[in-house]
C-alpha positions in Angstrom: 153.1 147.3 197.1 153.4 144.1 195.2 155.3 144.4 191.9 153.8 142.4 189.1 157.2 142.3 187.3 158.7 140.6 190.2 155.9 138.1 190.5 156.2 137.2 186.8 160.0 137.0 186.9 159.9 134.3 189.6 157.1 132.5 187.8 159.0 132.7 184.5 162.2 131.3 186.2 160.4 128.0 187.0 158.5 127.9 183.7 161.8 128.1 181.8 163.1 125.0 183.7 160.7 122.9 181.6 163.0 123.4 178.5 166.0 121.8 180.3 164.5 119.1 182.5 162.6 116.3 180.7 161.4 115.2 184.2 159.1 118.1 184.5 156.7 117.4 181.5 156.7 113.8 182.9 155.8 115.1 186.3 152.8 117.0 184.9 151.5 114.3 182.6 152.4 110.9 183.8 150.3 110.7 187.1 147.1 112.1 185.5 147.4 109.6 182.7 148.0 106.8 185.2 145.0 107.8 187.3 142.7 108.1 184.2 143.8 104.6 183.2 143.4 103.0 186.6 140.2 104.7 187.8 138.7 105.2 184.4 138.5 101.5 183.5 137.3 100.9 187.1 134.5 103.2 186.4 133.7 101.6 183.1 133.4 98.3 184.8 131.3 99.4 187.6 129.0 101.3 185.2 128.1 98.0 183.7 126.3 97.2 186.9 122.5 97.9 186.8 122.4 99.0 190.4 120.9 102.5 190.9 123.8 103.7 193.1 126.2 103.2 190.1 124.1 105.4 187.7 126.4 107.4 185.5 129.3 106.1 187.5 131.9 106.3 184.7 131.5 110.0 184.2 131.4 110.6 187.9 134.6 108.6 188.5 136.5 110.4 185.7 135.3 113.9 186.7 136.1 113.2 190.4 139.7 111.9 189.7 140.4 114.9 187.4 139.1 117.3 190.1 141.2 115.6 192.7 144.2 116.1 190.5 143.8 119.8 191.2 144.3 119.2 194.9 147.0 116.5 194.7 149.1 117.7 191.8 148.5 121.4 192.7 149.9 120.7 196.2 152.9 119.0 194.7 153.4 121.9 192.2 153.5 124.3 195.1 156.0 122.2 197.0 158.2 121.9 193.9 158.2 125.6 193.5 160.1 125.9 196.9 162.0 122.6 196.5 163.6 123.9 193.3 165.2 126.7 195.3 166.2 124.2 198.1 167.7 121.6 195.6 169.7 124.3 193.9 170.7 125.9 197.3 169.3 129.2 195.8 166.8 130.0 198.7 169.2 132.4 200.5 170.1 134.1 197.3 166.5 134.4 196.2 165.2 136.1 199.4 168.3 138.3 199.5 166.9 140.1 196.5 164.4 143.0 196.8 161.7 140.4 196.6 158.7 140.6 198.9 157.4 137.2 200.3 154.0 138.3 199.1 155.3 138.4 195.5 156.9 135.0 195.8 153.5 133.6 197.1 151.7 135.2 194.2 154.2 133.7 191.7 153.8 130.3 193.3 150.1 130.4 193.1 150.3 131.5 189.4 152.8 128.7 188.6 150.5 126.2 190.3 147.4 127.4 188.4 149.4 127.0 185.1 150.5 123.5 186.1 146.9 122.6 187.1 145.6 123.8 183.7 148.0 121.8 181.8 147.3 118.7 183.8 143.6 119.3 183.4 143.7 119.7 179.6 145.9 116.6 179.3 143.6 114.6 181.6 140.5 115.6 179.8 142.2 114.7 176.5 143.3 111.3 177.8 139.8 110.6 179.2 138.0 111.5 176.0 140.4 109.5 173.8 140.3 106.3 176.0 136.7 106.2 177.1 133.2 106.7 175.8 132.5 110.1 177.6 131.3 113.3 176.3 134.0 116.1 176.1 131.4 118.7 176.7 130.0 117.1 179.9 133.5 116.4 181.2 134.8 119.9 180.5 131.7 121.6 181.8 131.6 119.8 185.1 135.4 120.1 185.5 135.3 124.0 185.0 132.3 124.3 187.5 133.8 122.2 190.4 137.5 122.8 190.0 137.8 126.4 191.2 136.9 125.8 194.8 139.1 122.7 194.8 142.0 125.0 193.7 141.4 127.0 196.9 141.8 123.7 198.8 145.0 123.1 196.8 146.3 126.4 198.1 145.6 125.4 201.7 147.1 121.9 201.3 150.1 123.3 199.4 151.1 126.1 201.9 150.5 123.8 204.8 152.9 121.3 203.2 155.4 124.2 202.5 155.2 125.0 206.2 156.6 121.4 206.8 159.5 122.3 204.4 160.2 125.5 206.1 160.2 124.0 209.6 162.2 120.8 208.8 164.0 121.6 205.6 164.3 119.6 202.4 164.5 116.3 204.5 160.7 116.6 204.9 160.1 116.6 201.1 158.3 113.2 201.2 156.0 114.3 204.0 155.1 117.3 201.9 154.3 115.3 198.8 152.2 112.7 200.5 150.3 115.2 202.7 147.5 115.6 200.3 146.8 111.8 199.9 146.1 111.5 203.6 142.8 113.3 203.0 141.9 111.3 199.9 139.8 108.7 201.8 137.9 111.3 203.6 136.9 113.9 201.0 134.5 111.7 199.0 136.5 111.9 195.7 136.4 108.3 194.8 133.5 107.0 196.9 130.6 108.6 198.9 131.5 109.5 202.5 128.4 107.5 203.7 130.6 104.4 203.6 133.1 105.8 206.2 132.9 105.0 209.8 131.9 107.6 212.3 135.4 108.9 213.0 136.0 109.2 209.3 132.8 111.1 208.6 134.0 113.5 211.4 137.2 114.2 209.6 135.4 114.5 206.4 133.0 117.1 207.8 135.9 119.4 208.4 137.4 119.3 204.9 136.7 122.0 202.3 136.9 119.5 199.5 134.0 117.3 200.8 131.1 119.6 199.9 132.5 120.0 196.4 132.7 116.3 195.7 129.3 115.7 197.4 127.7 118.4 195.1 129.5 117.0 192.0 128.3 113.4 192.8 124.8 114.5 193.6 124.5 116.5 190.4 125.7 113.8 188.1 124.1 110.9 189.8 120.7 112.3 190.9 120.4 115.7 189.2 120.6 117.4 192.5 121.2 121.2 192.7 124.9 121.7 193.6 124.8 125.3 194.3 124.7 125.0 198.1 127.6 122.6 198.1 129.6 124.9 195.9 129.0 127.9 198.1 130.1 125.9 201.2 133.1 124.7 199.2 134.1 128.2 198.2 133.7 129.6 201.7 135.7 126.8 203.4 138.2 126.8 200.6 138.9 130.6 201.0 139.0 130.2 204.8 141.4 127.3 204.8 143.5 128.9 202.0 144.0 132.1 204.1 144.9 130.0 207.2 147.4 128.0 205.2 149.1 131.1 203.7 149.1 132.7 207.1 150.7 129.6 208.7 153.3 129.6 205.9 154.2 133.3 206.4 154.5 132.9 210.1 156.8 129.9 209.8 158.8 131.5 207.1 159.5 134.7 209.1 160.4 132.5 212.0 162.8 130.5 209.9 164.2 133.6 208.3 165.3 134.8 211.8 167.2 131.6 212.5 168.7 131.5 208.9 167.3 130.1 205.7 170.6 128.4 204.9 169.7 125.5 207.4 166.8 124.5 205.0 169.3 123.3 202.4 171.2 121.0 204.9 
């Protein structure tokens, strides 16, 4: 039976680090601001074109980059949740406690959800302040399309954590860049129609792709996004379950050979 007090205790341990490490607020706010600055102004520039394919492009670009933050930053937050234990050589002590792995997984997901919420609020605030976009349109579309992307974040995050469990803290860079490999293929910043055949094949297997397709179709052409959202939720749940199962398998395997090696 999962104990909520244990889940919250682990979550609170990481939240309290924010008071003592100024790098953590920077970690949550700097990258979203940088993306909003770079791609937001790109969107404003492209929106000045009268071509029909750039209709409403500034709003599409900003919503898409904020939604992709859920995947990219969320994956990084999950990795940081385990990395903190590896950096402090606390992973052996942590799992020597009467703490179930399922409780640690729940705590990591809650922590990631809190981090993504902070990043989203900051990103929306930056976008509304810097650009001529409607807060209501931005917030509404983000709230609609972000949840299935959070499921993709869980898949990406726990798959990246499997790298850390298999190879230790030396694989930290691989875990952090893992999500960005899929950026060109999920349709976040441009339609997947521009991809070559092999790129479209990769795209068709990603749970993020239908979500961004639905978002782009809705904002650009008024297309009903419901079928895309349903597919995104289904694939997101499936991939998230596979990602967690893969992590649990690798963790249990690593535990038998000793968790201390992960800190080497």
